[in-house]
N, C-alpha and C positions, 0 to 999 in steps of 0.2 A: 357738514356731512356730507360723506362717502360711498356711493354706490359702484358696488362692483357689475358690471353686464356684459353675457359672453354667450355668443348670437351662431350655434353652428347651422350654417345655411344651406340645407343638401336637396338645394331646388333650380333650376335654371335664371330663377325670377333674382333680381337685384330686390335687396331688404331695408328697410327702411324702420328706425327706432326714433320712436318719442318718446321725453317724458314731462309726466307734469305731477301736480300734486293735488288730494284729494281729504277733505273734513268728511266728518261723519253724517255732511248735508249734505254732501256730493258733489259741493262746489270743487272745478278745478283749478290750482292753482300754475303761474307760469314759474319750472322751474329748471330746463335746460332749457339755452334757447336754440344751441344746435343739436340737428339729427343726427344721427346714426348711421352711417351706409353700410350695407354690407353687399359683396358683390358674389352675383352666385358660385356655388358650390367653395364656398373659404370659411373661415373660424372670425369670429370680430368679439374682441374683448376691446372694452373701453371702464375706462376710469369716471364716472358721472358728479364731480363734484357740486354740490348744493350750499348756499348759505342760507343760513335761517333767516337771519335777519333780514334779510331778501323776501322770502317768501314767508316767515309767517309762521303762526300752528299751521302744524296739519296730522292727516293719521295715519297714510301712507303715500306709499311712491309710486306710482304707477307708468311701467313701460310702453306703450302699444305699438305691434311689429306688424307692419305687411307690407306687401307689395307682391304682385300678381294675381295667384290663388291663394294666397296665404294670409290670416290675419287671427293675433291672438295678441293676449293682455298676458303679462307679470306685475304681480305687487311686494309689495317688502314694507316694512312698515316702518312708520316715524321714529329719531333717536328718541331718547327717553330725554322728558324735560327735571329741565333740573328746577329741585324744588325752590320756590319762596321763601326768603330770607324776615328775616325778622325788619319790624321799623326801625326799630331800634340800631340793626347793621345799615341800615339802610342809609339814615343818617347820619352816623358815622363815616360811611364811605362816600357821600354827596357833598361833604365837608372837606374830606382830607383828600376828594377829588378836585374839589373850586378849587385849592389851595396848590395840588397843585397843576390846578391849569391856569394861575395863574404865574403861578411862577413860572412855568413853560411857557406863558406869554411873555412876559417882562422877556425874554432870554430869547425869544424866536425874538422877538420886534429888535430889536442889538443890532446895527449893521457888522456887518463881517463878511471877508473876501476867501471863498474857497478854494476858488483856483483859476488865475491867467496863465491856461497857458501858453504863451509867446517861443519859440524856437529861440536859440541862438544867432540861426547866423540863416542868409535868405539871401533868394541870385535878383543881383539889381535889374528892379522893372517886373519883377512876378510876382506874384498876385501872394498874399500873407492873412492867412485864416488862422484866426489866434481864439481858443474854444475856452469860453467863461463860467464864472457862476458865482455866485454870492447870497448872501441872507440874509434876516430881516427885515422891515418894516420902513425901506429906501428904493431910489434910482443910482443907476452905474450914467456919468459918467466920463469918457474919455479922446484920448486926448494924443496921436502920433506926428511926434517932433525931430526937426534935424539935431544933428549933435551942435550946432551953432545958431539951437530959438525956433528955425523955420515951425510953424505947423505946415504939417500935411492933411492929414486932414481931422477928424473930430468930431463927435454926436454924443447922444445920448440915447442911454437904452431900461426898460421896462420890464423888461423880462427877468428872470433872475439867474437863467441859463440858456447859451446856445454859444452862436460862434459869430464874431467878428473879422469880416470881409474886409481887408484893405488890400491897398494898393502901394508899396514903396518903388518910385520914381526911378531911371537912372541917375538923377542932376542930387540925390539925395545925399552922396557923399558913401563914409564910410558906417555910417554907425544912424543910427534910427535908436526914437526913446519912446515908449509906449508906456503912458502914465493909464490909468485907473481913478477914478475918485466918487467911491459909494458915502451918498451923504443922503440922510433923514433926520425926523424925529430927536431919535435916543442918539446919535451921536453919528458920527465921519469916519470914512477909512480910506489909505489914501495906500495906492503901491507904485510901483512905475517897475523897465525891465528895459534894460540894451540892449539891442542885435545888433550883431555886425551883418553889411552889407557889401555879399560879394561880386567882385563883376560879372557877367553871363558868359560861358567860354563859346569860343566861335565856334559854329557847330559847320562843319564843308561838310556838302552839299553830295550824298549818296544816291546812285539808282535805288528805285527803290527793288528790292527783293523778292523774286515771284513767288508767290504765298502757292503752299498747297493746295490740289484743290480738293473742295469738302468732301467729306464721303454724305453720300445720301443717307436721305435720314429713313429711319423702317419705320414705317407705319404696323399699328398694333394690330393684328385680327381679331377681325366683327365676324360672326356669325349671328345674321339675320333671321335664317329659316334657315327648317333643317324637318321632312318629314316623309314617311312611306308612302311612295306613290303606289306600289304593288297594294290590287285591295285585301286578300288573302293571300298570304307567306307558307307555301306547301315544300315541304325538304325535298331537297335533289331539285328544285326549280329555281331558279333569279326574282329576287328579291332588289327592286330600284328605289333612288335614295336621289331625290330634290332637295337644292340647300342652295344658297347665299349668304354668299364669303364673297369677299377680300385680299382672302389669303391664296399664296401665290403656289405652298403647294401642303400636303395634306394627306390623310386616310379616314377613311371609314371602317370601321371594326366589327367584326358582331363577335356578343363577346354574352354567355349562360352566366347565372345567380352564382356559380361561385368564382366568376371570375376568369374564366375559363376563356380563350380568341379560337374561335371556330373557323373566321375566312376573316381576308381583310382584302382592299381595293384603294388605289390611290387617287383625290379626287381631278374633279379635269374644268376645265375652263370654263365649258358651259354648263356649269351646275347643277352634273348631273352624274351618275355613278352606277354600275349593277352589280352585283353578290352572290356566289353562288352558293345555294343552304346547303350544306351533305345534311346526307340521310338521317346518319344519326339524330339529327336533331330536331328529329320527332319528336312533338308534345311536350316539346319545353318554350319555359318562359328565357325570352334576350332580351340584351341591350344590345341598338345601334349605337357606337360611339360616332361622331365626325369630330377629327384631332386635327383644327387647321393650325396651321404656323406662314406665317413669318419670319428668315431668323431665325433668331432664338428667342423668339417671344413668339407664344402660342394663346389659342381659342378652344373651348369643350362645347357642345351641344349632343345630347341622349334624346336616342324618343324606345320606348319599351315597342316588342310586338311578342307574341304568340306562335311557334313554328306551326301549323298542322301537315297531318300527313301524304308523305304522296300521291302522287296518283295510281305506282303501286301497291298497295295495302289493298288487297284482293280480301273477300271474304270465302272463307273455303265452305265447300255444301253442308247440309247442314246432318246427312249419315257422320259427316267427319270430324261436326261440333260436337259430338256424343263420346268420340272416341277416347280414349285415356293412353297420355306418350308414355310410351315406354322407356321414353329416353329423359335423364336428369336435370336439362333444364330447365325453365320450368314455359309453359306456353298458356298461351290464351283460346279459351274456348268457351261457345254462345249456342245457348240452348235453342236458337233459333235466328237467320242474318235480316229475313225481312217478314217481321211482324206488326200491328193495327195499334191506336191510339189507345194503348191503355192498359195496353199486353205486358206481363211479365218477362222477364228476361234473366234467365239465370246467368248468370256470369261465375265462368271458373278457371282457376290456378292451377295444373295437372305440373306434375314434378314438383321439384324439391325450392321451395319459396323458404320465405320470410314475410315479412310481414308488405301487405300490397295495399294500394290505395288506387279506386277505381273511383273515375268519374264519367261519365256519361253531357260531353261538348257537341255545340252546333260546328257547322260551317266554320261559322268564323271565329271556335276558339273558347266559346262562350259556355261558362259550366253548368248546366241543370239538374247534374243530378251525382250525389258523390254515395259511397257506401268504402266499407275496409274488410278485407279479409284476413284475419291475422293469422300468423304460421300456423299453427295446431287447424284452422280451417281451410275449408276447396275453392268455394262459391259463395256467394252474394248474391240477392234478385233486385232487382228495377225495372220501374213502369216504364214503357213506352212516351211520350210528350204525344201530343194533340198536335195533329199537322191538317191543314186544308189542300197540301196534294202530297206525288211525293216525295219526301224529304231526306237526305241520308245524312247520319252521327257515326262520330265517334264515339269508341265506348278503349277511354285509353286506362291501363296499367301501371303506376311505378311501383316497381320490385325492388324487394332490396335483398342479396344475398353477400352474407359478411360482410365485409366492408362497403361494399358497392350497391351500386342500381342499376336498375334495366329498366327500359318502359316499352311497353306494350301493345300495339292498338289492332284494334276490331272496326269494322265499317257494320253500320244497322241503319236499313232500309225499312224506317216507317210509311206503312201509304194508309189512303184514308180507308173505310170502311164506305 
């Protein structure tokens, strides 16, 4: 039976897949001795062969995939079992099988020579390698003699195939004869072959040719660490990354969820790089990607981060918060910029807008409460969270406008009572 396994690894960890077989009682049987390795950010497709005769009857094949913080299992049913044959058919098949086995055994025991691959010509004084193969219940004797009958070398081999390593001396003459004799209880086979001996040519010594300098070996890049050093990442500010890599060159990219590149900077030998975050990235989920290169070889690592609004985001006065915008552009307003724990805060979208998703986030970018404002409505009410000291929160509105989308941000200060 053959099982096809396909694993798509979208994590930075190397995964390992191990296959076993299980019966109805839960006993695990060894199935495939080798584990399948899946590299980070790769797709592995493997064909796992399984011999039923070695494993025995089983009910399902199980593949365990693990590595890093990933662990899961896949199951597949066993192939359908062949129905039992009748006793008469089994007996007849056994008789026929025994007859054929006896005939094949007699044929296999008869000595036979399958191969004696001696060359037609050899240089005087050089080694002579002769591949051979014979069959049957027998052993093989060999002898290398000169044309006048002098024996150069001889011996006996028991292995049914291999290579004879012989040496032709310079005084062997112009021809040597290799003879083999395969003998056993069921007969004898004999073969011989003549080999012409050519005098070795006289080689003039020449000055050694200067070899070209070896090209330097390119070491594959490896990233052992990649992390965000800046505790809170704000739009318009700087974010610093620390990394450990043996790469000579590369870049750090800042990419949003749609795959757009917002900023980039080259890596440095001391393992730290800084990127200035654009103001328009406020409220977005980003991924920092480290692309390390050594020549044509590269390696990639990534880490996620949330871009918080910059320090330039200010809360309008309460009197302005209730004033309806006269422009057509959507604007975000709050019923109050400073509230107490448990107070209701009305969040309104003024101007022309589509559907809007409202979220109340803390300074770390964690969402505390969410709400939606459909295109036909203008406001939603959120509750201020409980705090034990004056805390600043951020209300973010993701507003759709036709095929586009924009993010509006307001500060909300919650003071304990």
